[in-house]
N, C-alpha and C positions, 0 to 999 in steps of 0.2 A: 659326234659326241654331244652336240647341243641338244639332241633329243633326250639323251639320258639325263642331262643336267636339269632340264625342265620337268621331266617325269619323276625322277628319283635321284637325289644326290648320292644316296648309298649305292645305287646300281652304277652310277657314273664312277664313283671312287673304286668300287670293286672291279669294274671292267678296266679302268686305267691301271690299277695295281697288277691285275692279271696279265695285261698286255706287256707291261714293263718286266714283270717277273719271267714270263716265257721268253722274252727277248734276251734277258741277261743270262738265263739258264742255257739258252742256245749258244750264246757267245762263250760261256765257260766251257761247254762241251767242245766247241770248235777252236779253243784258244791256241792249240798247237799248229793250226793250219794257217795257210797264207791265202788271202783273198786275191784272186787273179794272179797268183805267184809274185805279188809285189808287196802287199800290205799284210803284216802279221796281225792276226785277229786279236791276240792278247794286247796289242797296242790300242786297238779300238776299245777294248774292255777298260783299259786304264783311262782313256779319254772320256768314256761314258761316266766313269767314277768321278773324275774331276768335274765334269759338267753337273753331276748331281750334287756334289759338295757346293759348287757355286750357286746352284739353284736353291738349295736349302738355306745358304747364307743370305741370298737375296730375299727369300720369303721371310726370314727372321727380321731382316732390316725393314721390310715393308710393314710387318706387324708392329715393330717398335716405333716407326716413324708415322704411323697412322694417327696417333694421338687421339683426338676427340671425334674422329670421323665415325659416323654410324655405319653399322653393317646392314646390308640389305636384309 
C-alpha cells in the first residue's frame, strides 16, 4: 500500500475503500453461515462494525488533540 500512498493519495484511498467494501459485502452475503462450523459470520460482522466505530472515534480524537501540529 505504501506504493499507492507515494504515487497517488486518491488511488490509495480508492483501493482501501474498495477492499473494505468488498470484504464487508462478502461478510453480509455469508452472514448466515458458520466459519469452520464454530464461529457465526454475523458475529464477525458485528465485531468489524465495533472496530470501525472505535477507529473513527480514535481518528477524531487524534484530529482534535493534534492542536498546532503541522500537516505534512
